[in-house]
C-alpha atoms as one frame of an Amber mdcrd trajectory, in Angstrom:
protein
  12.907 -51.396   6.651  10.869 -52.119   3.730   9.508 -49.640   0.922   9.305
 -46.597   0.643  12.156 -45.345   2.355  14.494 -42.125   2.389  17.843 -42.004
   2.967  19.683 -39.365   5.095  23.236 -38.116   6.571  22.994 -36.232   9.472
  26.582 -36.155  10.246  29.786 -36.407   8.452  33.896 -37.784   9.197  35.179
 -40.347  11.192  38.060 -39.950  13.815  38.431 -44.056  14.349  41.396 -46.352
  13.865  39.841 -48.385  11.384  41.131 -46.132   8.605  43.666 -48.802   8.480
  41.197 -50.628   5.584  38.245 -47.886   5.700  37.799 -45.149   3.005  35.496
 -42.991   5.245  38.147 -40.885   6.549  39.640 -40.752   2.912  36.508 -38.954
   1.450  34.753 -37.232   4.223  38.011 -36.698   6.722  38.615 -37.870  10.381
  36.952 -34.548  11.697  33.512 -35.573  12.906  30.726 -32.696  11.746  26.903
 -33.014  12.666  23.791 -31.115  12.440  21.917 -30.218  15.346  19.282 -32.657
  16.383  16.585 -29.852  15.879  18.073 -29.713  12.043  17.674 -33.494  11.909
  14.237 -33.694  13.245  13.120 -31.189  11.003  13.938 -32.846   7.681  12.610
 -36.113   8.917   9.184 -34.312   9.813   9.545 -32.928   5.906   9.985 -36.501
   4.563   7.078 -37.418   5.912   4.679 -34.555   5.776   5.713 -33.615   2.152
   6.903 -36.838   0.824   4.935 -39.671   2.641   7.818 -41.321   3.413   7.537
 -42.844   7.038  10.781 -44.764   6.679  14.594 -43.433   7.067  18.066 -45.026
   6.866  20.553 -42.725   8.493  23.691 -43.153   6.529  26.135 -41.445   9.080
  29.635 -43.625   9.737  28.937 -43.515  13.260  25.019 -42.072  14.445  25.895
 -42.422  18.087  29.612 -40.772  18.139  28.002 -37.770  20.199  25.763 -39.447
  22.801  23.974 -36.552  23.829  22.874 -35.540  20.997  21.890 -38.988  19.702
  19.564 -39.047  22.666  18.415 -35.260  22.201  17.410 -36.500  18.772  15.442
 -38.942  19.880  13.735 -37.198  22.860  12.502 -34.687  19.931  11.148 -37.586
  17.679   8.990 -38.513  20.966   8.132 -34.979  21.953   7.042 -34.060  19.026
   5.180 -37.125  17.456   7.078 -37.594  14.547   5.768 -41.263  13.380   9.170
 -42.336  11.690  10.735 -45.800  11.252  14.388 -45.567  11.069  17.818 -47.719
  10.812  21.156 -46.230  11.738  24.853 -47.211  11.717  27.445 -46.889  14.267
  30.114 -48.720  16.531  29.294 -51.300  19.220  31.123 -49.107  21.813  29.568
 -46.358  21.367  26.049 -48.305  22.329  24.581 -48.658  25.861  21.196 -49.938
  27.496  19.895 -46.648  28.097  21.020 -45.281  24.792  19.050 -48.342  22.978
  16.233 -48.142  25.220  15.293 -44.310  23.799  16.279 -45.226  20.414  13.826
 -47.723  20.146  11.358 -45.591  21.901  12.162 -42.988  18.977  11.392 -45.428
  16.169  14.930 -47.191  15.632  14.008 -50.753  14.340  17.733 -51.480  13.319
  21.589 -51.086  13.419  24.229 -51.595  11.403  27.267 -52.489  13.132  31.100
 -53.098  12.004  32.170 -56.340  13.438  34.547 -57.141  10.640  35.796 -60.797
  12.149  34.730 -62.990  14.948  38.259 -63.345  15.322  40.077 -61.786  18.709
  43.204 -61.599  17.567  42.338 -59.775  14.083  40.067 -57.364  15.966  42.692
 -56.047  18.355  45.515 -55.945  15.314  43.800 -54.989  12.065  39.999 -55.474
  12.047  38.477 -53.110  14.906  40.269 -51.371  17.548  37.983 -51.057  20.537
  35.909 -53.900  19.652  35.835 -56.610  22.071  33.640 -59.917  21.402  32.675
 -59.463  25.140  31.172 -56.037  24.549  29.735 -57.498  21.163  27.901 -60.307
  22.922  26.214 -57.273  25.521  24.853 -55.340  22.995  23.386 -58.433  21.007
  21.674 -59.438  24.201  20.899 -55.566  24.876  19.624 -55.511  21.107  17.090
 -58.282  21.726  15.903 -57.145  25.044  14.489 -54.174  22.889  13.712 -55.706
  19.578  16.222 -53.666  17.794  17.862 -55.867  14.990  21.116 -55.988  14.583
  23.154 -56.170  11.046  26.846 -57.327  11.251  28.997 -55.775   8.515  31.835
 -58.280   7.851  35.089 -58.793   5.973  37.531 -61.393   4.738  40.527 -61.509
   3.192  42.585 -58.985   5.831  46.013 -59.957   4.940  46.745 -61.749   8.382
  43.272 -63.997   7.530  43.338 -67.622   8.260  41.213 -71.048   8.071  41.071
 -70.649  11.586  39.928 -66.790  11.805  37.267 -67.359   9.070  35.971 -70.341
  10.971  36.041 -68.062  14.282  33.867 -65.738  12.407  31.343 -68.340  11.324
  31.221 -69.466  14.660  30.244 -65.907  15.942  27.124 -65.654  13.456  25.941
 -68.821  14.558  26.252 -67.953  18.314  24.747 -64.482  17.913  22.348 -64.874
  15.170  22.237 -61.428  13.887  18.992 -60.357  11.917  21.198 -60.177   8.608
  24.849 -59.789   7.827  26.813 -58.551   5.024  30.327 -59.907   3.934  32.835
 -57.978   1.898  36.302 -58.753   0.879  38.683 -56.878   2.272  39.452 -54.124
  -0.393  42.966 -52.203  -0.557  41.390 -48.615  -1.231  44.269 -46.251  -2.617
  45.289 -43.972   0.732  44.716 -46.529   3.048  47.716 -48.109   5.200  46.157
 -51.612   3.797  46.754 -50.269   0.357  50.477 -49.775   1.037  50.765 -52.939
   2.558  49.449 -55.063  -0.305  51.551 -52.467  -2.545  54.590 -53.050  -0.842
  54.145 -57.151  -0.997  53.147 -57.235  -4.537  49.377 -58.117  -3.914  48.241
 -55.011  -6.382  47.559 -56.699  -9.846  46.390 -53.827 -11.338  45.765 -50.036
 -11.360  43.248 -49.908 -13.836  40.313 -49.130 -12.077
């Protein structure tokens, strides 16, 4: 997005099964709660008019969880001529061509999407239930059409990770060429099933955080 940039959170909570490793449901609960489109756009307008900042990073775990709400936010940004450039985070399976088109018209420059791994087996069993590589390839093509940048959120080190699964992730990145990537080590956050499995397997070396 560039500088200066403001951050906003327009919804809290995440009901998806990534809770196996993800701390979002632990700290925000699984119940999704959202601010109204009017409230969101009013704050964006205030950020621009009061602080002179026209770039906003939306920190929602799944900004497009409610498609109708996302579309209404986009509609208001366009009709009220809010000159803002923004970036959000959401799930691949909560995006489609029409929604991407409306998001671009409303100032969206990029999207963080949780991909985690390029290995189809790991996707289905551990990493991202509901995501398929076919859906990701479709999104990548649509995002390119509307000149929306994609940032892939990836992880390495799940308990079932192998050299071959790591290679599959490398192949996926090479094929789809996202604008940027973020790679994290799988972290067994206390309270997640991943932590319980790691604890039972004797993989937690210390509890001194």
